C-alpha positions in Angstrom: 0.3 -8.8 16.7 -2.4 -8.2 19.2 -1.2 -4.8 20.2 -0.3 -3.4 16.6 -4.3 -5.0 15.4 -5.9 -2.8 18.9 -3.9 0.2 17.1 -5.5 -0.2 13.8 -8.8 -0.2 16.0 -8.4 3.5 16.2 -6.4 4.4 13.1 -8.3 2.7 10.2 -11.8 4.5 10.6 -9.6 7.7 11.3 -7.7 7.4 8.5 -11.2 6.3 6.2 -13.2 9.6 7.8 -10.3 11.8 6.4 -10.0 9.8 3.1 -14.2 11.0 2.8 -13.4 14.5 4.1 -11.1 14.8 1.7 -13.9 13.5 -1.0 -16.4 16.0 -0.2 -13.9 19.0 0.4 -13.0 18.7 -3.3 -16.6 18.1 -4.4 -17.6 21.2 -2.5 -14.6 23.0 -3.7 -15.1 21.8 -7.5 -11.5 19.8 -7.2 -12.2 16.7 -7.0 -9.0 14.5 -6.3 -10.5 11.0 -5.2 -12.5 9.4 -7.9 -14.1 6.5 -6.1 -12.4 3.7 -8.3 -9.0 4.8 -6.9 -10.0 5.6 -3.6 -11.7 1.7 -3.2 -8.6 0.4 -4.5 -5.9 2.5 -2.5 -8.2 1.8 0.8 -8.2 -2.3 -0.6 -4.3 -1.8 -0.8 -4.4 -0.8 2.6 -6.3 -3.4 3.7 -4.1 -6.1 2.5 -1.1 -4.1 4.0 -2.1 -4.0 8.0 -3.5 -7.8 7.4 0.1 -9.1 6.1 1.6 -6.9 9.0 -0.7 -7.8 11.5 -0.6 -11.7 11.1 3.4 -11.4 10.6 4.1 -12.6 7.2 7.1 -11.3 7.3 10.8 -12.2 7.7 13.1 -10.1 9.7 16.7 -10.7 8.6 18.0 -8.2 11.4 15.6 -7.2 14.3 16.5 -3.9 16.1 16.7 -6.0 19.0 19.4 -8.1 18.2 20.9 -5.0 16.8 20.7 -3.7 20.4 21.8 -6.4 22.5 25.1 -6.6 20.0 25.8 -3.4 19.5 24.9 -0.6 22.3 27.5 0.6 24.3 25.4 2.6 26.5 22.0 1.9 28.7 20.0 4.9 28.5 16.9 5.6 30.4 13.7 6.1 27.8 13.3 9.9 28.6 11.4 12.4 26.4 15.1 13.4 24.6 15.5 9.4 24.0 11.9 9.6 21.9 13.6 12.3 20.0 16.2 10.7 18.6 14.9 7.6 17.8 12.3 10.1 15.8 15.1 11.5 14.4 17.1 7.9 14.2 13.9 6.5 12.3 13.3 9.2 9.5 17.3 8.9 9.0 16.9 5.3 8.0 13.1 6.1 6.5 15.3 8.2 3.9 17.6 5.4 2.8 15.3 2.5 2.4 12.9 4.5 0.6 15.9 5.8 -1.9 17.1 2.4 -2.1 13.5 1.7 -3.4 13.3 3.7 -5.9 17.1 3.5 -7.2 17.5 -0.3 -7.9 15.6 -2.7 -9.5 15.1 -5.6 -6.7 13.5 -3.0 -4.2 11.5 -1.5 -6.3 8.9 -4.3 -5.9 8.2 -3.0 -2.5 7.2 0.4 -3.8 5.9 0.2 -6.7 1.9 0.2 -5.1 2.9 2.9 -3.6 3.3 5.2 -6.5 1.0 3.5 -8.9 -2.5 5.7 -8.8 -2.6 8.2 -11.1 -4.2 10.4 -8.7 -2.5 11.9 -6.0 -4.7 12.4 -2.6 -5.1 10.9 1.1 -6.4 7.4 0.1 -3.0 7.2 -2.0 -1.1 6.8 1.0 -2.6 3.7 2.0 -1.2 2.0 -0.9 1.5 0.0 0.9 3.4 -2.9 0.1 2.8 -6.7 0.9 5.2 -8.1 -1.1 8.2 -6.6 1.0 8.5 -10.1 2.9 12.1 -9.4 3.9 13.0 -6.8 5.9 15.8 -4.8 5.9 15.2 -1.3 7.8 16.7 -2.2 10.8 20.0 -2.0 9.4 20.0 1.3 9.2 18.9 1.7 13.1 22.4 0.7 13.6 23.7 4.2 14.9 20.6 4.4 17.5 21.4 0.5 19.0 24.9 2.0 19.3 24.2 4.6 21.3 21.4 2.8 23.5 17.9 3.9 22.3 15.7 1.0 23.8 14.1 -1.2 21.8 10.7 -0.4 23.7 11.3 3.2 22.3 11.4 2.3 18.7 8.5 0.1 19.3 6.4 2.9 20.3 8.0 5.1 18.0 7.7 3.4 14.7 3.9 3.3 14.1 4.0 7.1 15.4 6.2 7.6 12.6 4.4 6.0 10.1 1.2 7.4 10.9 2.7 11.0 10.4 3.4 10.7 6.6 -0.2 10.3 6.0 -1.2 14.0 5.9 0.9 15.2 3.0 -0.7 12.8 0.4 -3.5 15.7 -0.7 -3.7 18.6 -3.8 -5.7 20.6 -1.2 -2.7 22.6 0.6 -0.3 24.7 -1.5 2.9 25.7 -0.1 3.7 26.1 3.5 6.2 29.2 4.1 8.8 28.3 6.3 8.0 24.9 7.1 9.4 23.8 3.7 12.5 24.2 4.6 12.3 21.7 7.3 9.2 19.2 7.4 7.9 17.1 4.1 4.9 18.8 2.9 2.4 18.4 0.5 4.3 20.5 -2.0 7.5 18.3 -1.4 5.6 15.1 -1.6 3.4 15.9 -4.6 7.0 16.3 -6.5 7.9 12.8 -5.1 4.7 11.3 -6.7 5.2 13.2 -10.0 6.4 11.4 -13.5 7.6 14.4 -14.9 11.2 14.5 -15.4 11.8 17.5 -13.6 10.5 15.4 -11.0 11.6 12.2 -11.0 13.2 10.5 -8.1 13.3 13.1 -5.8 11.9 14.2 -2.5 12.7 10.7 -0.5 12.3 12.5 3.1 9.7 10.8 5.0 9.1 13.4 8.3 12.1 16.0 7.5 13.2 17.7 4.0 16.6 18.3 4.9 17.8 14.6 4.4 17.5 15.4 0.6 18.8 18.6 0.9 22.0 17.6 2.2 22.0 14.6 0.2 21.1 16.3 -3.4 17.6 14.7 -3.9 15.9 18.3 -3.1 13.6 19.5 -5.9 10.9 22.5 -5.1 7.5 21.9 -6.8 7.2 24.4 -10.0 4.4 26.4 -10.7 5.1 26.0 -14.7 5.7 22.2 -14.2 2.0 20.8 -13.1 2.7 17.3 -11.5 1.5 14.4 -13.5 1.0 11.3 -10.9 1.6 7.3 -11.7 4.3 5.2 -12.3 6.3 5.5 -16.0 5.3 2.2 -16.6 1.6 1.9 -15.4 -0.2 -0.7 -13.8 -3.4 -0.3 -15.7 -5.2 -2.4 -12.5 -7.3 -1.5 -9.8 -6.1 -5.1 -7.8 -3.4 -3.9 -5.5 -2.6 -7.6 -5.1 -1.6 -7.8 -8.5 0.4 -4.7 -8.9 2.5 -5.6 -5.6 4.2 -8.3 -7.5 3.7 -7.1 -11.1 7.3 -5.6 -11.2 8.9 -8.7 -9.8 7.2 -11.0 -12.2 8.8 -8.6 -15.5 12.1 -9.2 -13.6 11.7 -12.9 -13.3 10.4 -13.3 -17.0 13.7 -11.3 -18.4 15.8 -13.0 -16.1 14.7 -16.0 -17.3 14.6 -14.9 -21.1 17.9 -12.8 -21.6 20.9 -15.0 -23.0 23.2 -13.5 -21.5 24.0 -14.6 -18.1 25.8 -12.3 -16.5 22.5 -10.5 -16.9 20.1 -13.1 -15.6 22.3 -11.9 -12.3 22.7 -8.3 -12.4 19.2 -7.4 -13.6 18.2 -7.5 -9.8 20.9 -5.0 -8.5 20.9 -2.3 -11.4 19.3 0.5 -11.8 15.7 1.0 -11.6 14.4 0.5 -15.3 17.4 -1.6 -16.8 16.6 -4.5 -19.0 18.9 -7.1 -20.7 19.2 -5.4 -24.2 18.5 -8.5 -26.3 15.4 -9.0 -23.9 13.9 -5.2 -23.9 14.4 -5.2 -27.7 12.2 -8.5 -28.1 10.1 -7.9 -25.7 9.1 -4.3 -25.2 6.8 -2.8 -22.3 4.8 -0.2 -22.7 6.5 3.0 -21.2 5.0 6.8 -20.8 7.0 8.6 -23.1 4.7 11.9 -22.8 3.6 12.3 -19.5 0.9 15.3 -20.4 -0.7 13.1 -23.6 -1.6 9.5 -21.8 -4.4 7.6 -21.1 -5.4 6.9 -17.6 -6.8 3.5 -16.8 -10.5 4.2 -16.0 -12.4 1.2 -17.3 -16.2 2.3 -17.2 -17.9 1.3 -14.2 -21.7 2.0 -13.7 -22.9 3.9 -10.7 -23.9 0.6 -9.5 -20.8 -1.0 -9.7 -19.4 1.6 -7.9 -22.0 1.3 -4.8 -21.7 -2.2 -4.8 -17.8 -2.0 -5.1 -17.5 0.6 -2.0 -20.3 -1.9 -0.4 -17.7 -4.6 -0.8 -14.8 -2.8 0.6 -17.4 -1.4 3.6 -18.3 -5.1 4.8 -14.3 -6.3 4.6 -13.4 -3.2 6.8 -16.1 -4.3 9.2 -14.8 -8.0 9.0 -10.8 -6.9 9.3 -12.0 -4.9 12.4 -13.6 -8.3 14.4 -10.5 -9.9 13.3 -7.9 -7.2 14.7 -10.2 -7.2 18.1 -10.4 -10.5 18.5 -6.7 -12.2 17.4 -6.3 -13.8 20.7 -9.3 -15.5 20.7 -9.3 -16.4 17.3 -5.6 -17.5 17.7 -3.1 -19.1 15.3 -3.6 -21.3 13.1 -7.3 -19.4 12.8 -6.0 -16.0 12.3 -4.4 -16.9 8.8 -7.1 -18.4 7.5 -9.1 -15.5 8.1 -6.4 -13.3 6.4 -6.5 -15.5 3.4 -10.3 -14.2 3.2 -9.9 -11.0 3.3 -6.9 -11.2 0.4 -9.5 -13.6 -1.5 -12.2 -10.9 -0.5 -9.9 -8.0 -2.1 -8.6 -10.0 -5.1 -12.4 -10.8 -6.0 -14.2 -7.2 -6.3 -10.5 -5.5 -7.4 -10.4 -7.9 -10.5 -14.6 -7.1 -11.1 -13.9 -3.4 -10.5 -11.1 -4.2 -13.8 -13.9 -5.4 -15.9 -12.0 -9.1 -15.9 -14.3 -11.6 -17.6 -13.3 -14.4 -14.3 -14.1 -12.0 -11.7 -17.2 -14.1 -11.3 -14.9 -17.2 -10.4 -12.8 -15.7 -7.8 -16.4 -14.4 -5.8 -17.0 -18.0 -5.9 -14.2 -19.4 -4.6 -14.0 -16.5 -1.6 -17.8 -17.6 -0.9 -16.7 -21.1 -1.1 -13.6 -20.6 1.1 -15.8 -19.3 3.8 -18.6 -21.6 3.7 -15.8 -24.1 4.3 -15.3 -23.0 7.4 -18.4 -22.4 8.4 -19.8 -25.6 7.6 -16.8 -27.5 9.3 -16.7 -25.3 12.6 -20.3 -24.1 13.0 -19.2 -20.5 13.4 -17.3 -17.8 11.3 -14.1 -17.7 13.4 -16.2 -17.0 16.9 -18.4 -14.4 15.1 -21.7 -15.5 16.1 -20.7 -16.2 19.7 -19.3 -12.5 19.7 -22.7 -11.1 18.2 -25.2 -13.9 18.5 -27.1 -14.0 14.6 -24.7 -12.0 13.0 -23.9 -15.8 11.2 -26.7 -15.4 9.1 -26.2 -11.9 8.3 -22.6 -12.9 6.8 -23.8 -16.0 5.2 -26.9 -14.0 3.3 -23.9 -11.9 2.3 -21.4 -14.4 1.3 -24.8 -15.9 -1.1 -25.8 -11.8 -2.6 -22.2 -11.5 -3.1 -21.7 -14.4 -5.3 -25.2 -13.4 -7.4 -24.2 -9.5 -7.7 -20.8 -10.7 -9.1 -22.0 -12.9 -11.6 -24.4 -10.4 -12.6 -22.0 -7.5 -13.1 -19.6 -10.1 -14.9 -22.1 -10.8 -17.7 -23.3 -7.6 -18.1 -20.3 -6.0 -19.2 -20.8 -5.8 -22.5 -23.9 -3.8 -21.9 -21.8 -1.9 -19.4 -19.1 -0.7 -22.2 -22.2 -0.1 -24.8 -23.8 2.1 -22.3 -20.3 3.8 -22.1 
């Protein structure tokens, strides 16, 4: 928990700088692929994901440590070759967990957030799940455990393998020659994120593309078929917390509504998109029929609203950095209370971006939540001791944030007329 938090203190600003670089590069080249509203939503999703992971808010049914203790028939030294083997093992496991997420109803809920952006850029790489409470990834590492790859090797290689999947989420890099046959490139991953019928459910590889070639899921990007991004059932919200659970909510409603008892159980493990016939007929859902002619989600936001939303994101990143850098000092259960504030903040300002008329209420709830801990503890989880005077700045932020949220919420009609 603490060590991962320390890694993120370096990784978060690095990713943020790269996202901004892609934004400015696109503007300079006359091909801006990073709309500010989409970028804020994507970065906010990343915030919720890393907060969940650092706080350990998931259940591991089978851990790699347990597999190693039960199945290892060798005890091998952690040499450079073992690290290479571990990297390939992780990528093989990643291919299959990724593929399963796309092919079965239940597991898609853990992955929909990553595909929810109707853009394709570095920021959308950070759209990662908070709904993957139960981890099954280790099951696919049984071969690595069998041959004695030490758990400490997996612990080091896993974050490197994850971070190495960031760079290819871009439209600014074309095909890369012979590398197209070896590693996953931006071209391959553009295909994977596309909703064109020709591209759907292809290129599941995370680092190496030869898994797709071997297992029949490879598709090359075609010049005459421009990729269109998103999901075929559009999420139509900037709120990453809502996106994380909307597919699960649909499954729950369908399972409840269907009159066929077999379908109530079958729906969870059927291919992605399957719905009981009686429910699909009575409760249709919006689905894109023509990928080249649909309206992208883009509720009108004034420049002031965009600036304010971006400011909220920056403040939250600073507060999150304090949490990650002081996890052991803050301690449990306070780190979980702090995490609750992070989630409330993201929910509040993304609801405002969605032009939800009740967004101001979420903002007031967030501020009341924070002031409760300030008044009961006389500090914000040691922030004032860490940086004297910062508590007053934080309290002022909460007041200003509430006032701005109320103002923007009740200015909704005039903003829409201005559009």
